[in-house]
Structures are given as structure tokens and as C-alpha cells.
N, C-alpha and C positions, 0 to 999 in steps of 0.2 A: 616803711613809711617815711616821708618827708618830715622835716621839722614843721613845716607849716601844717601839714595833714594833722600831726600829733596835737598841735595847739588848736586847731578848729574842731577836732574830736573832742578834745577835752572842754571846750567851750560849749560844745552841743550837750555834753553830758551834765555840764553845771546848769545850763538852761533847763533841761529835765526837771532838776533839782529845784530851781527858782520857780518854775512856771507850774510845774506839776506834772509828774508821771501818770500815765494812763496805760494800762496793760490792754494791748489788742492783739487779735487772734486772726490769722489768715491762713486757711487750709491747716489747721490743726497746729500751727506755730506760733508761739506768743511772744511778741515783742513790747519795749519800752517804746512810747510814743509821746507826743504832745497832741492833744485833742482840742481843736478849736471847734466847738459846736456853734452853728448858727443856721437859721433857716431864711433862705431868701425865696419870695413868692413871687408870681406873675399873675397878673388879673387876666382871666380869659373874658373873650368878647361876649360869651353866652352868659357870664356871670360866675362868680367864685374863684377860687385861687388855685394854682397848680403851683407845687413846689419846685424848686432848682435843685439845689444842692443842700442836704441835710448837714454835712459836717466836713471839716479837712482836717487831716492827721499829718503830723511831719515825724519821721523817724530816721535812724542812722541807716544809709543805704547799704553799708556794709554788714548790718545785722541780717539782711535777707539774702546775702550773696551764696551762702551755702545751702540755701532751702529751695531757691527758685533759678532757672536757666535764665541766661543773658538773652537780650536786655530786661533786666527786671521790671523796668517801668511799662514795657509792652506785655510781658508775661502776667503781671498781676491785675490787669484791667478786666472788667467783668467778674472776677472772684468776689465771694462775699467776705466781709470783715465784720467782726464782733468787738465793740467797744462799750464801756459803761453799760452793760446789760441790754444793748440794742444791736441790732444787724443792720448792716449797710452793703450795697454793692459798690464796688469800686468803679467809678464812671471814669476818672482821668488820672493819670498818674505823670509826675515831672519829677525829673532826677537832675542833681548837680553831682559834683565830685564826693559829696558828703553826704546829702540828705535826700530822702524821697519823699515827695508830698501827694498825698492822696485825695482827690475830691471824691466825697462819698455821697450816695442817694439812696432813697428808699429802695429796697430790694425786688419791690413789685412793679416798679415802672419799668 
């Protein structure tokens, strides 16, 4: 690893400690992540609301490297994820050099 990667990884680990670690499980593998729960709703023309994304999770991309085939951001889409006693489906995944961000929705949609 480069000095920058070491520095950035340490920063993410510290962010987990400050913001709060949440254990998430994907395909039987458990990881530390940052859980940003929110619900975004869209009003339907016929009345009522439909949910968009239920939550967003950010985790260290390197943590998943040995458990999933590359590209990880494509491999995990569609899988279920459990966090804080709730189950979600991974709708979208984006990855940079250090982190993997997952947009999660209700698994029954």
C-alpha cells in the first residue's frame, strides 16, 4: 500500500469510531460499516407514497475483496444485506479506491 492509502484507510477507520460502527452481513460475511438510514418517498398519481431508497451503507472496499469476485461493485448488486436487524436488497453500488457505498431498498420491491 502507498502512504496515501495507509493514511486514508486509517481515516476511514477513525470515522467508523466517531460516526458509529454498524455490523452488516452480505452473503454470510460480516463487515463494519457506516449506516446512514433515511427514507425518501415519492407521491403516486393515484395517491399514497412509494419508497425510494431505505438506507445507504459505506464500508471499506478492501474488506470485501477476498469474499467477492471483481468488480465488487457489480457483484454485490441484487444481493441481500442485513443491518440493524433489518434486511435490504442492494440496489446500487459505487466504489472508489477505498470505499464501497451501497444504496439499499426494501427486499420485496
